[in-house]
N, C-alpha and C positions, 0 to 999 in steps of 0.2 A: 863155581860158587852158586850161580843161579839155579842150577840143577839140584843141588843139595837143598836149597830153600824150598823149591817146588816139591820135591819128594817129601820133605819134612811136613809141608802143608797137607799133602795127600794122605799122610798117615796120622794126622792129628785125630784125636778121638771124635771131635765134633764133625769133621769131614767124613769120617768113616760112617758115623751114625746117619748123616744126611744121605750118603750113598746107599746105605741099607734101607733107608726109608723109601727111596724111589725105585729101588731094585725090583720089587714085585710088579710094578707097572710095566717096565720094559721087558721083563720076563714074560708077562702075559701077552704083550704085543708080539714077541717073537714066537710064542708057543702056538699050538693048534687051538683054534676057537672051539672045536667040537668037544675038547676035553673039559672045558669049563673053567678049570683052574680055580675052583671054589676056595681053596685054601688061601691063595693069594688075595682074592677079594676080601676074605675075612681079615687078613692082615691089614689091608687098607682100611677096613671098617674099624678095626681096633685103633688105628692111628686117629681116626675121626673122634672116637670116644676119648682119647687122650687129650685132644684139643678141647673137647667139652669139659673135661675134668679140670684142665688148666684155666679154662675160661671162667670158672666160678669166682675167680678172684678179680675179674675185670668187670667194671660196672657197665661198660658198653655192651659186652657180651651178655651180661645179665638182662639188660634191656631188650636185646635181640631175642633172647630165649623167651622172655615175657611176652613180646609181641607175637612170636611164632606160636606160643601156647594158646594165646587168646584167639588167634586166627585159624586154629586147627580145624574147626568145623567147615570153614569156607575153603580151606585147602583140600579137605576131603571131597567136598562138592565139586571143586575144580577137577580133581582127579577122576571122579565119576564121569563128568562131562567129557573129559579128554579121552577116556577109554571107551 
């Protein structure tokens, strides 16, 4: 009985989507670093953009984006100093 519940949980759509979301990270860790795996990095970047798109409905996220936008010149200066 427990095994059926556990297998049912593993194949729920939300669980499969979560697994697919983190799959590129582990694939990159297992892969050769010299190949770059640029495609997988782009997939992770698209996930970040999805969060940004969903965040437009959250006032806290809007405040964070506003602060980051206003501090962009200082962040650029910090990047120049660090490099």
